[in-house]
C-alpha positions as a LaTeX table, in Angstrom:
\begin{tabular}{lrrr}
\hline
Residue & $x$ (\AA) & $y$ (\AA) & $z$ (\AA) \\
\hline
Met1 & $-84.55$ & 26.40 & 18.97 \\
His2 & $-84.53$ & 29.25 & 16.45 \\
Ser3 & $-85.57$ & 32.85 & 17.31 \\
Gly4 & $-87.21$ & 31.60 & 20.50 \\
Thr5 & $-89.21$ & 28.94 & 18.69 \\
Asp6 & $-88.62$ & 25.19 & 18.72 \\
Arg7 & $-87.80$ & 24.04 & 15.20 \\
Pro8 & $-87.08$ & 20.47 & 14.07 \\
Thr9 & $-83.73$ & 19.69 & 12.47 \\
Asn10 & $-83.55$ & 18.40 & 8.91 \\
Gly11 & $-82.67$ & 15.01 & 10.35 \\
Gly12 & $-85.71$ & 15.13 & 12.62 \\
Ile13 & $-87.98$ & 15.90 & 9.66 \\
Leu14 & $-86.51$ & 13.07 & 7.59 \\
Leu15 & $-86.83$ & 10.62 & 10.46 \\
Phe16 & $-90.22$ & 11.49 & 11.88 \\
Gly17 & $-91.74$ & 14.52 & 10.11 \\
Glu18 & $-95.36$ & 14.18 & 8.98 \\
Asn19 & $-94.79$ & 16.68 & 6.17 \\
Arg20 & $-91.32$ & 15.46 & 5.19 \\
Ser21 & $-92.22$ & 15.37 & 1.47 \\
Gln22 & $-92.87$ & 19.10 & 1.54 \\
Phe23 & $-89.27$ & 19.79 & 2.52 \\
Phe24 & $-87.55$ & 16.76 & 0.99 \\
Pro25 & $-89.60$ & 15.64 & $-2.04$ \\
Asp26 & $-86.78$ & 13.38 & $-3.26$ \\
Ala27 & $-86.31$ & 11.58 & 0.08 \\
Ile28 & $-87.83$ & 8.40 & $-1.30$ \\
Val29 & $-86.30$ & 5.03 & $-2.14$ \\
Arg30 & $-86.94$ & 3.74 & $-5.65$ \\
Cys31 & $-86.86$ & $-0.05$ & $-5.74$ \\
Val32 & $-86.82$ & $-1.82$ & $-9.13$ \\
Arg33 & $-86.54$ & $-5.47$ & $-10.13$ \\
Phe34 & $-85.11$ & $-5.72$ & $-13.63$ \\
Ala35 & $-85.67$ & $-8.79$ & $-15.78$ \\
Gly36 & $-82.22$ & $-10.12$ & $-16.64$ \\
Leu37 & $-78.84$ & $-8.46$ & $-16.34$ \\
Thr38 & $-79.62$ & $-5.03$ & $-17.81$ \\
Arg39 & $-82.02$ & $-2.16$ & $-17.18$ \\
Thr40 & $-83.99$ & $-2.78$ & $-20.38$ \\
His41 & $-87.11$ & $-4.31$ & $-18.82$ \\
Ser42 & $-88.46$ & $-4.23$ & $-15.28$ \\
Ser43 & $-90.74$ & $-6.80$ & $-13.69$ \\
Asp44 & $-91.55$ & $-5.03$ & $-10.41$ \\
His45 & $-91.06$ & $-1.62$ & $-8.86$ \\
Arg46 & $-92.01$ & 0.31 & $-5.77$ \\
Asp47 & $-91.38$ & 3.83 & $-4.48$ \\
Ile48 & $-90.96$ & 3.82 & $-0.70$ \\
Asn49 & $-91.83$ & 7.12 & 0.93 \\
Gln50 & $-91.74$ & 6.29 & 4.61 \\
His51 & $-90.02$ & 7.57 & 7.73 \\
Leu52 & $-86.47$ & 6.27 & 7.48 \\
Pro53 & $-86.54$ & 3.59 & 10.22 \\
Ile54 & $-89.70$ & 2.11 & 8.68 \\
Ala55 & $-88.31$ & 2.45 & 5.15 \\
Ile56 & $-85.51$ & $-0.01$ & 5.98 \\
Asp57 & $-87.94$ & $-2.86$ & 6.61 \\
Glu58 & $-89.96$ & $-2.07$ & 3.49 \\
Ile59 & $-86.83$ & $-2.02$ & 1.31 \\
Leu60 & $-85.71$ & $-5.37$ & 2.72 \\
Asp61 & $-89.19$ & $-6.79$ & 2.13 \\
Phe62 & $-89.03$ & $-5.73$ & $-1.53$ \\
Ile63 & $-85.61$ & $-7.34$ & $-1.92$ \\
Thr64 & $-86.78$ & $-10.57$ & $-0.28$ \\
Lys65 & $-89.83$ & $-10.66$ & $-2.55$ \\
Asn66 & $-87.70$ & $-10.24$ & $-5.68$ \\
Thr67 & $-84.82$ & $-12.61$ & $-4.92$ \\
Phe68 & $-84.87$ & $-16.35$ & $-4.47$ \\
Thr69 & $-84.15$ & $-18.72$ & $-1.61$ \\
Thr70 & $-82.61$ & $-22.17$ & $-1.88$ \\
Ala71 & $-82.93$ & $-24.95$ & 0.67 \\
Lys72 & $-80.29$ & $-27.12$ & 2.27 \\
Ile73 & $-81.40$ & $-30.25$ & 4.07 \\
Gly74 & $-79.48$ & $-30.55$ & 7.32 \\
Pro75 & $-79.24$ & $-33.55$ & 9.68 \\
Lys76 & $-82.25$ & $-32.34$ & 11.67 \\
Lys77 & $-84.03$ & $-29.68$ & 9.67 \\
Arg78 & $-84.25$ & $-27.82$ & 6.41 \\
Val79 & $-82.24$ & $-24.59$ & 6.21 \\
Asn80 & $-83.31$ & $-21.79$ & 3.87 \\
Ile81 & $-80.43$ & $-19.94$ & 2.20 \\
Pro82 & $-81.21$ & $-16.52$ & 0.65 \\
Gln83 & $-79.66$ & $-15.53$ & $-2.67$ \\
Tyr84 & $-77.83$ & $-12.68$ & $-0.92$ \\
Pro85 & $-76.55$ & $-12.57$ & 2.69 \\
Asp86 & $-79.07$ & $-10.76$ & 4.87 \\
Ala87 & $-76.33$ & $-8.99$ & 6.84 \\
Ala88 & $-74.66$ & $-7.60$ & 3.70 \\
Ile89 & $-77.91$ & $-6.32$ & 2.20 \\
Arg90 & $-79.07$ & $-4.76$ & 5.47 \\
Glu91 & $-75.74$ & $-2.97$ & 5.97 \\
Ala92 & $-75.78$ & $-1.65$ & 2.39 \\
Val93 & $-79.34$ & $-0.32$ & 2.77 \\
Ile94 & $-78.60$ & 1.36 & 6.11 \\
Asn95 & $-75.34$ & 2.80 & 4.76 \\
Ala96 & $-77.23$ & 4.37 & 1.84 \\
Ile97 & $-79.87$ & 5.94 & 4.09 \\
Val98 & $-77.40$ & 7.30 & 6.64 \\
His99 & $-74.97$ & 8.73 & 4.09 \\
Thr100 & $-77.35$ & 10.10 & 1.46 \\
Asp101 & $-77.04$ & 13.81 & 0.69 \\
Tyr102 & $-80.72$ & 14.73 & 0.96 \\
Ser103 & $-80.02$ & 18.29 & $-0.22$ \\
Ile104 & $-79.40$ & 17.09 & $-3.80$ \\
Lys105 & $-82.50$ & 17.85 & $-5.83$ \\
Gly106 & $-83.94$ & 15.38 & $-8.31$ \\
Ser107 & $-81.95$ & 12.41 & $-7.03$ \\
Ser108 & $-83.07$ & 9.56 & $-4.78$ \\
Ile109 & $-81.77$ & 6.32 & $-3.35$ \\
Ile110 & $-82.15$ & 3.54 & $-5.93$ \\
Val111 & $-82.22$ & $-0.18$ & $-5.18$ \\
Ala112 & $-81.81$ & $-2.06$ & $-8.47$ \\
Ile113 & $-82.16$ & $-5.85$ & $-8.46$ \\
Phe114 & $-80.84$ & $-7.90$ & $-11.38$ \\
Asp115 & $-80.58$ & $-11.65$ & $-11.90$ \\
Asp116 & $-76.97$ & $-11.72$ & $-10.65$ \\
Arg117 & $-76.56$ & $-8.66$ & $-8.45$ \\
Ile118 & $-78.11$ & $-5.87$ & $-6.40$ \\
Glu119 & $-76.99$ & $-2.28$ & $-6.86$ \\
Ile120 & $-77.75$ & 0.19 & $-4.07$ \\
Thr121 & $-77.01$ & 3.77 & $-5.12$ \\
Asn122 & $-77.37$ & 6.88 & $-2.99$ \\
Pro123 & $-76.94$ & 10.58 & $-3.78$ \\
Gly124 & $-73.77$ & 11.95 & $-2.21$ \\
Gly125 & $-70.30$ & 10.46 & $-2.48$ \\
Ile126 & $-67.87$ & 9.70 & 0.33 \\
Ala127 & $-68.05$ & 12.36 & 3.05 \\
Tyr128 & $-65.77$ & 15.35 & 2.49 \\
Gly129 & $-62.22$ & 14.70 & 3.64 \\
Leu130 & $-62.38$ & 10.92 & 3.22 \\
Ser131 & $-61.34$ & 8.72 & 0.32 \\
Leu132 & $-62.86$ & 5.40 & $-0.70$ \\
Glu133 & $-59.75$ & 3.70 & 0.67 \\
Asp134 & $-60.30$ & 5.47 & 4.03 \\
Ala135 & $-63.91$ & 4.26 & 4.16 \\
Leu136 & $-62.92$ & 0.68 & 3.33 \\
Ala137 & $-60.30$ & 0.81 & 6.08 \\
Gly138 & $-62.99$ & 1.73 & 8.63 \\
Ser139 & $-62.81$ & 5.53 & 8.76 \\
Ser140 & $-66.21$ & 7.18 & 8.97 \\
Arg141 & $-67.69$ & 10.65 & 8.96 \\
Ala142 & $-71.48$ & 10.78 & 9.17 \\
Arg143 & $-73.04$ & 13.18 & 6.70 \\
Asn144 & $-76.34$ & 13.12 & 8.64 \\
Arg145 & $-75.36$ & 13.09 & 12.30 \\
Val146 & $-78.93$ & 13.16 & 13.66 \\
Ile147 & $-79.95$ & 10.21 & 11.49 \\
Ala148 & $-76.75$ & 8.28 & 12.34 \\
Arg149 & $-77.16$ & 8.92 & 16.07 \\
Thr150 & $-80.83$ & 7.89 & 16.01 \\
Phe151 & $-80.02$ & 4.70 & 14.10 \\
His152 & $-77.33$ & 3.95 & 16.67 \\
Ile153 & $-79.81$ & 4.39 & 19.53 \\
Leu154 & $-82.29$ & 2.13 & 17.71 \\
Gly155 & $-79.61$ & $-0.53$ & 17.38 \\
Leu156 & $-79.52$ & $-0.30$ & 13.58 \\
Val157 & $-75.90$ & 0.87 & 13.57 \\
Glu158 & $-73.57$ & $-0.92$ & 15.95 \\
Gln159 & $-70.14$ & 0.59 & 15.34 \\
Trp160 & $-69.13$ & 3.64 & 13.34 \\
Gly161 & $-67.17$ & 2.92 & 10.18 \\
Ser162 & $-67.80$ & $-0.84$ & 10.17 \\
Gly163 & $-70.57$ & $-0.98$ & 7.56 \\
Leu164 & $-68.49$ & $-1.56$ & 4.41 \\
Gln165 & $-66.29$ & $-4.08$ & 6.19 \\
Lys166 & $-69.37$ & $-6.00$ & 7.34 \\
Ile167 & $-70.61$ & $-6.16$ & 3.74 \\
Ile168 & $-67.27$ & $-7.56$ & 2.60 \\
Glu169 & $-67.04$ & $-10.08$ & 5.45 \\
Ser170 & $-70.62$ & $-11.26$ & 4.96 \\
Cys171 & $-70.09$ & $-11.88$ & 1.24 \\
Thr172 & $-66.79$ & $-13.66$ & 1.90 \\
Gln173 & $-68.29$ & $-15.88$ & 4.60 \\
Asn174 & $-71.07$ & $-16.89$ & 2.23 \\
Gly175 & $-68.65$ & $-17.81$ & $-0.57$ \\
Leu176 & $-69.64$ & $-14.93$ & $-2.86$ \\
Ile177 & $-67.32$ & $-12.90$ & $-5.06$ \\
Ala178 & $-66.18$ & $-9.57$ & $-3.64$ \\
Pro179 & $-68.71$ & $-6.71$ & $-3.60$ \\
Lys180 & $-67.92$ & $-3.56$ & $-5.55$ \\
Phe181 & $-67.82$ & $-0.02$ & $-4.15$ \\
Glu182 & $-67.91$ & 2.95 & $-6.52$ \\
Glu183 & $-67.91$ & 6.70 & $-6.07$ \\
Thr184 & $-69.03$ & 8.34 & $-9.30$ \\
Gly185 & $-69.59$ & 12.08 & $-9.29$ \\
Ser186 & $-72.17$ & 12.85 & $-6.64$ \\
Gln187 & $-73.25$ & 9.23 & $-6.07$ \\
Phe188 & $-72.02$ & 6.22 & $-4.13$ \\
Arg189 & $-72.88$ & 2.68 & $-5.18$ \\
Val190 & $-72.55$ & $-0.70$ & $-3.52$ \\
Thr191 & $-72.93$ & $-3.76$ & $-5.77$ \\
Ile192 & $-73.45$ & $-7.15$ & $-4.13$ \\
Tyr193 & $-73.21$ & $-10.20$ & $-6.39$ \\
Ser194 & $-74.87$ & $-13.58$ & $-6.03$ \\
Thr195 & $-72.08$ & $-15.31$ & $-7.95$ \\
Lys196 & $-70.14$ & $-17.90$ & $-5.97$ \\
Val197 & $-66.35$ & $-17.82$ & $-5.87$ \\
Glu198 & $-64.82$ & $-20.39$ & $-8.19$ \\
Lys199 & $-61.63$ & $-22.23$ & $-7.36$ \\
Thr200 & $-58.89$ & $-20.53$ & $-9.34$ \\
Thr201 & $-55.49$ & $-21.82$ & $-10.38$ \\
Val202 & $-52.89$ & $-19.30$ & $-9.29$ \\
Glu203 & $-49.59$ & $-19.34$ & $-11.16$ \\
Lys204 & $-46.26$ & $-18.76$ & $-9.41$ \\
Trp205 & $-45.80$ & $-15.23$ & $-10.75$ \\
Gln206 & $-49.29$ & $-14.40$ & $-9.52$ \\
Gln207 & $-48.61$ & $-15.91$ & $-6.09$ \\
Ser208 & $-45.51$ & $-13.79$ & $-5.54$ \\
Phe209 & $-47.34$ & $-10.65$ & $-6.60$ \\
Leu210 & $-50.37$ & $-11.39$ & $-4.39$ \\
Ala211 & $-48.06$ & $-12.04$ & $-1.43$ \\
His212 & $-46.36$ & $-8.69$ & $-2.06$ \\
Val213 & $-49.67$ & $-6.78$ & $-2.26$ \\
His214 & $-50.94$ & $-8.60$ & 0.83 \\
Ala215 & $-47.84$ & $-7.45$ & 2.73 \\
Ile216 & $-48.06$ & $-3.78$ & 1.74 \\
Gly217 & $-51.88$ & $-3.49$ & 1.66 \\
Glu218 & $-52.39$ & $-1.97$ & $-1.80$ \\
Ile219 & $-50.54$ & $-1.23$ & $-5.03$ \\
Ser220 & $-50.81$ & 1.05 & $-8.06$ \\
Ala221 & $-50.26$ & $-0.04$ & $-11.66$ \\
Lys222 & $-47.07$ & 2.04 & $-11.70$ \\
Asp223 & $-45.65$ & 0.25 & $-8.67$ \\
Ala224 & $-46.77$ & $-3.10$ & $-10.07$ \\
Ala225 & $-44.73$ & $-2.35$ & $-13.20$ \\
Lys226 & $-41.68$ & $-1.75$ & $-10.99$ \\
Phe227 & $-42.32$ & $-4.99$ & $-9.10$ \\
Trp228 & $-42.50$ & $-7.02$ & $-12.31$ \\
Arg229 & $-39.84$ & $-4.92$ & $-14.08$ \\
Val230 & $-42.07$ & $-4.40$ & $-17.09$ \\
Asp231 & $-43.58$ & $-1.36$ & $-18.79$ \\
Ile232 & $-46.85$ & 0.13 & $-17.48$ \\
Arg233 & $-48.84$ & $-1.30$ & $-20.39$ \\
Ser234 & $-47.74$ & $-4.86$ & $-19.61$ \\
Ala235 & $-48.40$ & $-4.30$ & $-15.92$ \\
Arg236 & $-51.97$ & $-3.18$ & $-16.60$ \\
Arg237 & $-52.51$ & $-6.26$ & $-18.78$ \\
Arg238 & $-51.28$ & $-8.54$ & $-15.98$ \\
Ile239 & $-53.39$ & $-6.76$ & $-13.38$ \\
Lys240 & $-56.47$ & $-7.13$ & $-15.59$ \\
Ser241 & $-55.94$ & $-10.90$ & $-15.65$ \\
Leu242 & $-55.88$ & $-10.88$ & $-11.85$ \\
Val243 & $-59.01$ & $-8.73$ & $-11.69$ \\
Asp244 & $-60.79$ & $-11.08$ & $-14.12$ \\
Lys245 & $-59.94$ & $-13.98$ & $-11.80$ \\
Arg246 & $-61.23$ & $-11.99$ & $-8.82$ \\
Leu247 & $-57.84$ & $-12.25$ & $-7.15$ \\
Val248 & $-57.48$ & $-8.48$ & $-6.83$ \\
Ile249 & $-59.97$ & $-5.67$ & $-6.97$ \\
Lys250 & $-59.60$ & $-2.01$ & $-7.86$ \\
Thr251 & $-60.45$ & 0.70 & $-5.37$ \\
Ser252 & $-60.94$ & 4.01 & $-7.13$ \\
Thr253 & $-63.28$ & 6.93 & $-7.71$ \\
Ser254 & $-64.29$ & 5.70 & $-11.16$ \\
Lys255 & $-63.82$ & 2.80 & $-13.56$ \\
Asn256 & $-61.14$ & 4.63 & $-15.56$ \\
Asp257 & $-59.40$ & 6.33 & $-12.65$ \\
Pro258 & $-55.67$ & 6.32 & $-13.64$ \\
Tyr259 & $-54.65$ & 6.66 & $-9.99$ \\
Gly260 & $-56.71$ & 3.72 & $-8.73$ \\
Lys261 & $-55.04$ & 1.12 & $-6.57$ \\
Tyr262 & $-55.48$ & $-2.61$ & $-6.20$ \\
Val263 & $-55.86$ & $-4.84$ & $-3.17$ \\
Val264 & $-56.05$ & $-8.60$ & $-2.70$ \\
Cys265 & $-59.76$ & $-9.48$ & $-2.53$ \\
Gln266 & $-59.64$ & $-11.09$ & 0.90 \\
Asp267 & $-57.75$ & $-8.02$ & 2.20 \\
Leu268 & $-60.27$ & $-5.50$ & 0.90 \\
Gly269 & $-61.41$ & $-4.49$ & 4.37 \\
Lys270 & $-57.78$ & $-3.85$ & 5.36 \\
Ala271 & $-57.02$ & $-1.51$ & 2.47 \\
Ala272 & $-55.18$ & 1.72 & 3.25 \\
Lys273 & $-54.22$ & 0.65 & 6.80 \\
\hline
\end{tabular}
């Protein structure tokens, strides 16, 4: 209530408002299917301008339409296997909607589908006071409390702070390489790959390093140099070889973040604990 008059909250308008576009013209979801691995050519696109609970289903429908399904013949029946795990995609879509900063003008949620990956980008980085490592470890601070609470009541969000971990677990369980989480400026992006994990030969020096990182949770390039007793340049070269093999992954605010840290891929959800 404001000045004796009932007024809807911003969250209420975004969720259920009939004239939501008047107040939030950029509260749409732009879905694009690109042909190939780059953004050069698109083969399908759709702008979804629906109330947020309905928008989720329409986004998932677009993704299903523009990805493929393989079949596995079981002992009793045929089993359809989607290109991407349903649970991971659903969590990434809901995460984007709940944590978008709808006050940013001229920027919308973008769902970009490529031959080998799906990128889901939303305006607004990690909530103020949290780092990417905090979010991966399960810490959560809802930017849009009304939307988050409503989604929880609707059963769309089960447990606060578990969304990124569910994405990781779902990809791991389905034998896919680790998803990527990026905070760049005023945007947050989740990239889910369809590439299967390949069996990798791990050398002894790599095994000892991975065991060390697993024990402590995460490591910087500087500390890796101390562990190996080499200069920082050599350490970065060794770490890159581990990243290329998908044995470790970098958690940082940008690709060239000098203070980024590395975690063992299977321990990504435990980072910063």
